[in-house]
C-alpha positions, 0 to 999 in steps of 0.5 A: 895138630895144634895144641888144645886146652884140656877142659875140666870135663875132659880131666874128670873123664880121664880120672873116671876111666882110670877109676872105673878100671881100678874098680873092675880090677878084681873081675879083670884079675879073675878073667886073667886066670880063666883066660890063661887056662882056656887060651881063648880070646879074652872076651870077658876081659875086653868087655870089662875094658869097654865097661870102664870106658877104655875102648871109647877113650881113643875117640876125639873129645868132640865124639865122646872120647879123650883122644887117647894115644894120639892127643898129647894131653892124653899121654899120662892117662894112657901110661897109667892105664897100660901099667894098670892093665899090664899088672893084672892081665898082660894079654888084655893089655897087649890087645888094648895097646894094639887098639890104641895104635890102630886107631891113631894110624887110621885117624891120622891117615884117614879121610873125613869119611874114613874117620867117621867109619872108624869112630862108628865102629868104636862106638859099637864097642868093637876092638881094633888091632894091628897085624903087620908081621909078615908070614913065611907062608907068603905075603899079604898083597893088594891088587887092583881088580877088574871091578875097580876095587881091590883084592886082598890076598895072603897071610899074616903071622902073629895076629894077636886077637885073631877071631875076636877082632872083626876089622883089624888094621893090616899092611899089604903090598900093592904092585904100583902103590907100595905098602899100604894100610888096609882096614878090611871088612871081610872074614879071614881064616884063622890058623891052628892053635899050634901057631902059638905054643908059647910059654906065656901070653896064652890069652892073647889069641895070637895066630896066623891069619889069611885073607882072601876077598874084595875090599873097597877104596875107602878101606885103604888108608894113606899112601906108601909106607905110612905105617912105618912113618917115623918117629911114630913107628919106633917112638910108639914102643913106649906103649907096650913098655908101659904094659910090661912095666905094669907086670913088673910092678905087680911081680914086685908087689906080689913078692913083697906080700909073700915075704911079709906073710912068711915073715921074711921081710927082715931078712937082709938078703931079701931086703937087698933083693927088694932094693934091687927090684925097686931100683930096676922099676924106678929106672924102667918107669923113668925111661918109659915116661921119658919115651912117652914125652919124647915122642911129642917133643916137636923140637927134637929131631926124628933121629933123636926120638927114635934113638931114645925109644930104642934106648928105652926098649933096651933099658926096660928089657934089662930092668924087667929081666932083673926083676924076674930073676930076683922075684924067682929067687926071693919067692922061691919055688912058690913063684913057679906054682900054677896056683900062684898069680906070680907064675902066670904074670912072670910067664906072660912078662917073660914072653912079652919081653921077647920083642923083634930084633933086639940086636938091631936095636943095639946096633942102631943105638951104637951107630947113632952114638958115632953120629951125635956128640954127647949132650952138654959136652963143650969139647974133649981131649981128642978134638985136636985129632 
């Protein structure tokens, strides 16, 4: 898409969404506490995000939105929103990130009529999500039936927002057409609660799901493997990194408040811990910001963007694991108390940091390092060999 000038009204709208979210911070924090206890879909939290204008912000400007997530000018705002949400309610931030991701995919791959349908869905205050994880119980398949439409049949695993998202984006395998993006409008079965007996992210309502029903042609978007199209598939990782970063920032802020209240801020060891946390957060912040910008740099190769995103995931994970350790050591036993918000935030962050295939990321970065010379080097001592 060609670049466009951001109007004064759009800038004001961007600020108003972020300001509105900050004004709802207390209510969102209370919802985070309640949702963690009930382990149910965070309806109240999502309604707070809707009230702040976050859900509608993914729409194009001409339809009352900000192009959040898919228009380059919206990147700084999305980064700030995800950080802010992640520092308060990480499960809600996870669901919002899926909403943004799903809209970008549906808008990019959709026909004009399909785009109209997705925008109408969003304007009704509905939430989107992306359910791509395969299930060990089988494969989600799409087959052409005798009615001239399709039959969607099978399971998906790790479906965050199950029961609260009416129409998620799913990927399904068609025997002739390949792996397709489907936006089904039909009920689905939700797996048992023991699908997600996890340490944290309890309010993400992550379950297994199963589909069985008929979908129309206009519920199928794009062509084979559009879902995995690079660099968007790997490069978009910066969004969940931003939410994780926000949680790390909230932990360090909580540690600082705790130490000040306990008059431990003058303790040299605590100052060293705080220093290490600030360095880790600054490192993560720079990598997340750079990864967001890299994705929109058209002069870069796909390989360079993907490699940088993979590096960002490695660096941010390490930085936030360091933050978790130092917060636990700095605050001490109180950071494990269920009465402390630090306990929930740390538990959610530790769980959310467990992203798929971390070893594969390291291998991919290493392979790319052997293919690409380091930038800025004119030659080395081994060039003659």
